[in-house]
BAGU-144165 format. One record per residue (C-alpha): residue number from 0; residue in one letter; x, y, z. Coordinates in steps of 0.001 Angstrom, whole numbers. Example, Ala and Ser with C-alpha at 12.3 -4.5 7.8 and 13.67 -1.06 7.14 Angstrom:
<atoms>
(0; 'A'; (12300; -4500; 7800))
(1; 'S'; (13670; -1060; 7140))
</atoms>
This chain:
<atoms>
(0; 'M'; (-16073; -34828; 19970))
(1; 'T'; (-12080; -35457; 21220))
(2; 'P'; (-9413; -32353; 21820))
(3; 'A'; (-7868; -34081; 18376))
(4; 'G'; (-11328; -33467; 16321))
(5; 'W'; (-12035; -30355; 17541))
(6; 'A'; (-8338; -29009; 16347))
(7; 'A'; (-8688; -30814; 13341))
(8; 'L'; (-11814; -28474; 12720))
(9; 'A'; (-10666; -25548; 13724))
(10; 'A'; (-7976; -26352; 11295))
(11; 'G'; (-9625; -26960; 8621))
(12; 'L'; (-11668; -23973; 9081))
(13; 'L'; (-8809; -21845; 8599))
(14; 'V'; (-7593; -23108; 6026))
(15; 'A'; (-11063; -23271; 3977))
(16; 'V'; (-11357; -19398; 4936))
(17; 'N'; (-7598; -18674; 3300))
(18; 'L'; (-8485; -21164; 362))
(19; 'A'; (-11770; -18963; 10))
(20; 'S'; (-9815; -15719; 200))
(21; 'Q'; (-7699; -16449; -2289))
(22; 'A'; (-10258; -17672; -4789))
(23; 'I'; (-12388; -14051; -3823))
(24; 'A'; (-9355; -12178; -4918))
(25; 'L'; (-8633; -13958; -8048))
(26; 'W'; (-12085; -13462; -8810))
(27; 'R'; (-11901; -9767; -8574))
(28; 'L'; (-8519; -9596; -9878))
(29; 'R'; (-9713; -11497; -13128))
(30; 'R'; (-12977; -10181; -13555))
(31; 'P'; (-13910; -6798; -15987))
(32; 'L'; (-14058; -3597; -14405))
(33; 'Q'; (-17974; -1694; -15548))
(34; 'R'; (-16937; 1275; -17994))
(35; 'S'; (-16920; 4245; -15792))
(36; 'A'; (-18608; 7309; -17564))
(37; 'L'; (-14928; 9476; -16816))
(38; 'L'; (-13271; 7071; -19724))
(39; 'A'; (-15913; 8795; -22101))
(40; 'E'; (-14837; 12290; -20695))
(41; 'L'; (-11477; 11716; -20435))
(42; 'P'; (-11186; 14889; -18160))
(43; 'P'; (-7635; 16747; -17791))
(44; 'V'; (-5586; 15297; -14665))
(45; 'T'; (-3058; 16441; -12746))
(46; 'I'; (-132; 13832; -11314))
(47; 'V'; (1045; 14955; -7668))
(48; 'R'; (4588; 12903; -6881))
(49; 'P'; (6054; 13545; -3778))
(50; 'V'; (10044; 12132; -4675))
(51; 'R'; (12771; 11921; -1870))
(52; 'G'; (16371; 10509; -2655))
(53; 'I'; (17668; 8508; -5662))
(54; 'E'; (16207; 4428; -5712))
(55; 'A'; (17236; 1550; -7693))
(56; 'F'; (14636; 2792; -10512))
(57; 'S'; (13850; 6532; -10367))
(58; 'R'; (14925; 7230; -13295))
(59; 'E'; (11984; 4198; -15061))
(60; 'T'; (9413; 5405; -12675))
(61; 'A'; (9885; 9202; -13051))
(62; 'V'; (9871; 8596; -17159))
(63; 'S'; (7051; 6189; -17367))
(64; 'G'; (4975; 8728; -15580))
(65; 'L'; (5471; 11425; -18359))
(66; 'E'; (5176; 8932; -21556))
(67; 'L'; (1262; 7807; -20587))
(68; 'D'; (-775; 7575; -23611))
(69; 'Y'; (-3753; 10078; -22181))
(70; 'P'; (-4355; 13051; -23536))
(71; 'R'; (-4374; 15950; -21080))
(72; 'Y'; (-2624; 15524; -17564))
(73; 'S'; (567; 17167; -16418))
(74; 'T'; (3055; 15870; -13491))
(75; 'I'; (4017; 17909; -10336))
(76; 'F'; (7084; 16843; -8640))
(77; 'C'; (7291; 17375; -5475))
(78; 'V'; (10282; 17648; -3079))
(79; 'A'; (11013; 18816; 610))
(80; 'D'; (14865; 19752; 260))
(81; 'A'; (16726; 21519; -2490))
(82; 'D'; (19132; 20115; -1971))
(83; 'D'; (18104; 15969; -2491))
(84; 'P'; (20192; 14389; -4972))
(85; 'I'; (16266; 13321; -6670))
(86; 'V'; (16290; 17252; -8115))
(87; 'P'; (18421; 16976; -10827))
(88; 'L'; (17192; 14137; -12501))
(89; 'I'; (13813; 15471; -12293))
(90; 'E'; (15376; 18924; -13674))
(91; 'E'; (16677; 16910; -16503))
(92; 'L'; (13031; 15572; -17425))
(93; 'I'; (11464; 19067; -17014))
(94; 'A'; (13703; 19752; -19930))
(95; 'Q'; (13549; 16385; -21856))
(96; 'F'; (9451; 16540; -21647))
(97; 'G'; (8825; 20306; -21230))
(98; 'P'; (7256; 21972; -18400))
(99; 'D'; (3762; 21649; -19672))
(100; 'K'; (4413; 17936; -19235))
(101; 'A'; (5771; 18742; -15711))
(102; 'R'; (7075; 20958; -13129))
(103; 'L'; (8949; 21000; -9437))
(104; 'L'; (7827; 22370; -6591))
(105; 'V'; (10252; 22788; -3311))
(106; 'G'; (9300; 22900; -98))
(107; 'D'; (6933; 21201; 2162))
(108; 'V'; (4173; 21860; 4625))
(109; 'A'; (3934; 20785; 8127))
(110; 'V'; (-28; 19403; 7932))
(111; 'S'; (870; 16219; 10078))
(112; 'A'; (3352; 14318; 11571))
(113; 'N'; (3863; 12657; 7713))
(114; 'P'; (6404; 13427; 5621))
(115; 'K'; (5115; 12365; 2425))
(116; 'L'; (2091; 14045; 3055))
(117; 'N'; (3722; 17278; 4175))
(118; 'N'; (5439; 17065; 625))
(119; 'C'; (2115; 16881; -1456))
(120; 'V'; (654; 19592; 130))
(121; 'R'; (1952; 22368; -2987))
(122; 'G'; (1332; 20333; -5496))
(123; 'W'; (-2225; 19280; -4305))
(124; 'E'; (-2389; 23163; -3687))
(125; 'A'; (-699; 23878; -7365))
(126; 'A'; (-3169; 21724; -9411))
(127; 'T'; (-6098; 22904; -11015))
(128; 'T'; (-7524; 19992; -12255))
(129; 'D'; (-10585; 18387; -10966))
(130; 'W'; (-9165; 14952; -10949))
(131; 'V'; (-5723; 14906; -8924))
(132; 'I'; (-3824; 11994; -8374))
(133; 'L'; (-1342; 11437; -5897))
(134; 'A'; (1014; 8568; -6628))
(135; 'D'; (4361; 7439; -4918))
(136; 'S'; (7620; 7626; -7151))
(137; 'N'; (8507; 4247; -6779))
(138; 'V'; (5069; 3740; -8758))
(139; 'L'; (5840; 2398; -12539))
(140; 'M'; (2778; 3288; -14360))
(141; 'P'; (1687; 1596; -17356))
(142; 'K'; (976; 3605; -20744))
(143; 'D'; (-2881; 3444; -19383))
(144; 'Y'; (-2485; 4228; -15631))
(145; 'I'; (-4820; 7065; -16151))
(146; 'Q'; (-7423; 4969; -18024))
(147; 'R'; (-7472; 2067; -15729))
(148; 'L'; (-7525; 4133; -12471))
(149; 'M'; (-10770; 6269; -14122))
(150; 'A'; (-12329; 2817; -15162))
(151; 'A'; (-12870; 1534; -11418))
(152; 'W'; (-14749; 4959; -10666))
(153; 'R'; (-18024; 4413; -9635))
(154; 'S'; (-21464; 6788; -8654))
(155; 'D'; (-20528; 5964; -5119))
(156; 'T'; (-16863; 5889; -5429))
(157; 'G'; (-14781; 8627; -3261))
(158; 'L'; (-11709; 6974; -3998))
(159; 'V'; (-9464; 5064; -6575))
(160; 'C'; (-6373; 3314; -5421))
(161; 'S'; (-4060; 653; -6398))
(162; 'T'; (-2007; -1315; -3797))
(163; 'P'; (1370; -1988; -4877))
(164; 'A'; (2329; -5193; -6667))
(165; 'G'; (6034; -6345; -6005))
(166; 'S'; (8013; -7089; -8872))
(167; 'R'; (11744; -7127; -10193))
(168; 'P'; (13388; -8788; -7112))
(169; 'Q'; (16794; -8843; -7223))
(170; 'N'; (17879; -10744; -4018))
(171; 'F'; (16326; -13272; -1562))
(172; 'G'; (15073; -9929; 266))
(173; 'A'; (13231; -8481; -2200))
(174; 'E'; (11417; -11888; -2830))
(175; 'V'; (10144; -12069; 378))
(176; 'E'; (8789; -8144; 158))
(177; 'C'; (7052; -9844; -2574))
(178; 'A'; (5869; -12631; -981))
(179; 'F'; (4753; -10250; 1156))
(180; 'L'; (2883; -7497; -914))
(181; 'N'; (1085; -9658; -3288))
(182; 'A'; (-286; -12936; -2444))
(183; 'F'; (-694; -11794; 1306))
(184; 'Q'; (-1411; -7770; 1474))
(185; 'A'; (-2663; -7523; -2080))
(186; 'R'; (-4810; -10224; -2147))
(187; 'W'; (-6472; -9150; 1305))
(188; 'Q'; (-7112; -5889; 63))
(189; 'Y'; (-9277; -7385; -3068))
(190; 'V'; (-10782; -9692; -584))
(191; 'G'; (-11995; -6328; 1688))
(192; 'E'; (-12874; -4677; -1264))
(193; 'A'; (-15411; -7555; -2387))
(194; 'L'; (-16886; -7841; 571))
(195; 'G'; (-17858; -3459; 395))
(196; 'L'; (-14553; -2741; 3212))
(197; 'G'; (-12274; -896; 829))
(198; 'F'; (-9202; 369; 2216))
(199; 'A'; (-7604; 2966; 920))
(200; 'Q'; (-3746; 2300; -226))
(201; 'G'; (-1494; 5595; -563))
(202; 'K'; (308; 4201; -3637))
(203; 'S'; (-1384; 5710; -6202))
(204; 'M'; (-4655; 7439; -5370))
(205; 'L'; (-7436; 9030; -7395))
(206; 'W'; (-9026; 11752; -6034))
(207; 'N'; (-12003; 14004; -6798))
(208; 'K'; (-10353; 17395; -6090))
(209; 'P'; (-13673; 19423; -5231))
(210; 'F'; (-14934; 16377; -3208))
(211; 'L'; (-11710; 16185; -861))
(212; 'D'; (-11694; 19623; -870))
(213; 'A'; (-15081; 19969; 447))
(214; 'N'; (-14381; 17451; 3122))
(215; 'G'; (-10967; 19424; 4405))
(216; 'G'; (-8731; 19549; 1844))
(217; 'I'; (-5689; 17517; 1759))
(218; 'A'; (-4691; 18704; 5136))
(219; 'A'; (-7679; 16476; 6377))
(220; 'L'; (-5576; 13352; 5310))
(221; 'G'; (-3294; 14106; 8290))
(222; 'A'; (-6234; 13349; 11384))
(223; 'E'; (-4009; 10059; 11285))
(224; 'I'; (-933; 8965; 11329))
(225; 'A'; (-1419; 7485; 7765))
(226; 'E'; (-2587; 8809; 5014))
(227; 'D'; (-4373; 6002; 3163))
(228; 'A'; (-6037; 5378; 6624))
(229; 'A'; (-7293; 8798; 6903))
(230; 'S'; (-8413; 8834; 3687))
(231; 'T'; (-10326; 5400; 3986))
(232; 'K'; (-12131; 6684; 7271))
(233; 'L'; (-12818; 10528; 5589))
(234; 'V'; (-14813; 8568; 2552))
(235; 'R'; (-16418; 6329; 4684))
(236; 'A'; (-17773; 9135; 6761))
(237; 'A'; (-19079; 10775; 3047))
(238; 'G'; (-20939; 7902; 2640))
(239; 'R'; (-19137; 6554; 11))
(240; 'H'; (-16819; 3572; -832))
(241; 'V'; (-13095; 3190; -1857))
(242; 'H'; (-12878; 1070; -4927))
(243; 'L'; (-9436; -627; -6630))
(244; 'V'; (-8349; -552; -9553))
(245; 'G'; (-8757; -3981; -11738))
(246; 'Q'; (-5179; -5007; -11179))
(247; 'P'; (-2647; -3866; -9432))
(248; 'F'; (389; -1394; -10682))
(249; 'E'; (4220; -2470; -10177))
(250; 'Q'; (6944; -1698; -7594))
(251; 'P'; (9787; -2572; -8740))
(252; 'L'; (12366; -3604; -5945))
(253; 'G'; (15445; -4489; -7000))
(254; 'P'; (17598; -5520; -4141))
(255; 'R'; (16278; -5460; -292))
(256; 'R'; (17775; -6410; 2624))
(257; 'L'; (15799; -8960; 4651))
(258; 'A'; (15582; -6966; 7754))
(259; 'D'; (14545; -3910; 6035))
(260; 'A'; (11554; -5543; 4401))
(261; 'V'; (11049; -6754; 7688))
(262; 'Q'; (11150; -3591; 9020))
(263; 'R'; (8871; -2059; 6567))
(264; 'Q'; (6239; -4985; 7393))
(265; 'F'; (6694; -3847; 11720))
(266; 'R'; (6116; -10; 10308))
(267; 'W'; (2800; -1161; 8266))
(268; 'A'; (1417; -3130; 10983))
(269; 'R'; (2344; -740; 13505))
(270; 'L'; (215; 2224; 11171))
(271; 'R'; (-2870; -719; 10931))
(272; 'R'; (-3009; -1122; 14841))
(273; 'V'; (-3343; 1885; 15687))
(274; 'T'; (-5672; 2994; 12930))
(275; 'F'; (-7795; 206; 12665))
(276; 'L'; (-7370; -2084; 15712))
(277; 'P'; (-10343; -4383; 15231))
(278; 'F'; (-9570; -5003; 11560))
(279; 'F'; (-6083; -5799; 12665))
(280; 'A'; (-6482; -7808; 15754))
(281; 'L'; (-7634; -10494; 13332))
(282; 'E'; (-4614; -10334; 10644))
(283; 'I'; (-3171; -12887; 12940))
(284; 'L'; (-5882; -15463; 11837))
(285; 'S'; (-4738; -14487; 8106))
(286; 'A'; (-1638; -16520; 8520))
(287; 'P'; (-930; -20935; 8483))
(288; 'L'; (865; -20375; 11982))
(289; 'L'; (-2551; -20859; 14365))
(290; 'P'; (-3837; -23868; 11492))
(291; 'A'; (-114; -25371; 11856))
(292; 'L'; (-388; -25179; 15499))
(293; 'L'; (-3855; -27006; 15500))
(294; 'A'; (-2919; -29171; 12827))
(295; 'T'; (30; -30348; 14729))
(296; 'V'; (-2360; -30935; 17819))
(297; 'A'; (-4612; -33055; 15734))
(298; 'G'; (-1988; -35116; 14334))
(299; 'V'; (-827; -36370; 17063))
(300; 'G'; (-3995; -36864; 18975))
(301; 'F'; (-5049; -39138; 15946))
(302; 'G'; (-1354; -40978; 16476))
(303; 'L'; (-191; -39488; 13233))
(304; 'P'; (3805; -38199; 13079))
(305; 'F'; (4096; -34618; 14316))
(306; 'W'; (4955; -33281; 11200))
(307; 'L'; (2400; -34453; 8788))
(308; 'G'; (-143; -32029; 9803))
(309; 'P'; (1231; -28511; 9783))
(310; 'L'; (3012; -29692; 6673))
(311; 'L'; (-279; -30459; 5128))
(312; 'V'; (-1615; -27422; 5871))
(313; 'L'; (1558; -24914; 4441))
(314; 'A'; (1116; -27294; 1191))
(315; 'V'; (-2560; -26294; 240))
(316; 'W'; (-1751; -23100; 1902))
(317; 'Y'; (708; -22145; -663))
(318; 'A'; (-745; -23976; -3623))
(319; 'G'; (-3592; -21176; -3107))
(320; 'D'; (-779; -18613; -3037))
(321; 'I'; (1195; -19438; -5902))
(322; 'A'; (-1937; -20385; -7804))
(323; 'L'; (-3312; -16558; -7425))
(324; 'S'; (243; -15507; -8362))
(325; 'A'; (220; -17438; -11695))
(326; 'G'; (-3447; -16750; -12350))
(327; 'V'; (-2931; -12839; -12183))
(328; 'G'; (742; -12285; -13359))
(329; 'W'; (2323; -11785; -10121))
(330; 'F'; (6004; -12774; -9586))
(331; 'L'; (7022; -16303; -8805))
(332; 'N'; (10383; -18618; -9271))
(333; 'W'; (11696; -21867; -7517))
(334; 'R'; (12125; -19519; -4245))
(335; 'S'; (8847; -18253; -3876))
(336; 'P'; (7540; -20937; -1342))
(337; 'F'; (10727; -20388; 793))
(338; 'A'; (9678; -16787; 465))
(339; 'M'; (6352; -17194; 1529))
(340; 'L'; (7584; -19668; 4451))
(341; 'V'; (10023; -16650; 5608))
(342; 'R'; (7028; -14261; 5402))
(343; 'D'; (4812; -16428; 7719))
(344; 'I'; (7417; -17060; 9948))
(345; 'A'; (8237; -13307; 10334))
(346; 'F'; (4798; -12235; 10408))
(347; 'P'; (3333; -13605; 13739))
(348; 'G'; (6673; -11803; 15491))
(349; 'V'; (5497; -8835; 13467))
(350; 'W'; (1840; -8740; 14306))
(351; 'A'; (2393; -9108; 18158))
(352; 'Y'; (5505; -6667; 18309))
(353; 'A'; (3118; -4117; 16799))
(354; 'F'; (1138; -4190; 20065))
(355; 'I'; (4066; -2836; 22273))
(356; 'G'; (6730; -1126; 19557))
(357; 'G'; (6069; 2058; 18858))
(358; 'E'; (9593; 3526; 17236))
(359; 'V'; (9241; 2932; 13562))
(360; 'S'; (11974; 4716; 10457))
(361; 'W'; (9704; 6240; 7926))
(362; 'R'; (12211; 7251; 4480))
(363; 'G'; (15010; 8921; 6843))
(364; 'N'; (12591; 10105; 9964))
(365; 'A'; (12574; 8237; 13340))
(366; 'M'; (8949; 8450; 14732))
(367; 'T'; (6840; 6882; 17306))
(368; 'I'; (3714; 5803; 16559))
(369; 'R'; (1765; 5512; 19474))
(370; 'A'; (-1651; 3607; 20092))
(371; 'D'; (-3217; 7057; 20362))
(372; 'G'; (-4173; 8053; 16957))
(373; 'A'; (-4450; 11795; 17515))
(374; 'N'; (-1885; 11487; 20032))
(375; 'A'; (598; 10008; 17165))
(376; 'L'; (636; 12841; 15098))
(377; 'N'; (2544; 14853; 17539))
(378; 'Q'; (5357; 12539; 18546))
(379; 'A'; (7720; 13024; 15527))
(380; 'T'; (11397; 13139; 16889))
(381; 'P'; (13836; 15756; 16431))
(382; 'A'; (15219; 14134; 13341))
(383; 'L'; (11356; 14792; 11613))
(384; 'S'; (11213; 18291; 13417))
(385; 'A'; (14032; 19581; 11915))
(386; 'T'; (12684; 18928; 8310))
(387; 'S'; (9726; 20601; 9711))
(388; 'A'; (11355; 23393; 10414))
(389; 'K'; (12379; 24509; 7240))
(390; 'I'; (8835; 24881; 6394))
(391; 'S'; (7354; 28220; 5322))
(392; 'T'; (4899; 29574; 8211))
(393; 'D'; (2177; 31166; 5952))
(394; 'P'; (-896; 30077; 7695))
(395; 'A'; (-2931; 29941; 4744))
(396; 'R'; (-672; 26787; 4011))
(397; 'H'; (-1873; 24855; 7049))
</atoms>
């Protein structure tokens, strides 16, 4: 076979793998889940929500978690700083919905270099139910939020979680973020779970509290720089599996600067590179850059215009992304293919830079993420250290 033939074959295989992943994700997202025994019991649940600062949809997302159609649940909001601008809003909602439905705990506990995890510790300790959901403040919870998490719990489950589905973008930067979150990241999350390689996602995490407490408690999630990576490894070490909800929950985005969207991707890529290097190394194959280059070589070798091969690759690639998004109701508009193109132009640079870059911004905290997972936990910069200095030093809380 000629070099052009080998290039065409390799490009075709990569495109076929991508199409297969889109089909697997569509099947997984549309198939009915088995009915979990938890849905018959409807046990009491505590939702722990770390909050910080006012975001575009802060009120709506907070209220959504207080109006759920579930008989026995309460929400514990956790904030690290009593002067945080989110506090008046949370206090207003507590007055509106009552202290039995929601309460606020102030002050974090330094169990890791992860500020969100530190902010959850007191809420976890205050929860008295066997079932606890750790949920980010920007998750928009549907009325059946708890039931959908419980529906995915099986006898071999150690954790049920949800990747975010980007929605309500108000500019092109947010549409690019939707392209990253939905047809790219959520797709591969569901493919991994379908293949028996479920990875945790920190947006919404349903835990059996006795199980996690027996395996080191919430502090054990500080074993990695990201709590979802630590959760994945803890669950697998216990011989259990991470499962995903039938459909991911929305994260409304509002306006986003394109530079900020790419910076977030670099932070997450760096975290994946530190915590799951073998899988991260293969991620470059999930972008169309390599098959497009191979198709260019093949086309030129066969005497075709140089642009025809990559154009065909991108057309098939984005047709699959669009079909998947349309099939499961994810955000789409006429600019979506262009957002996907920007995503795929940015991703190879993000992937490559994750091998050499270290400094990231994590919700206002400057952090250095080293390639050494253990050392990464000790690399918080003074901005994070200053926050941690205000934490209670009670040894029982560490």
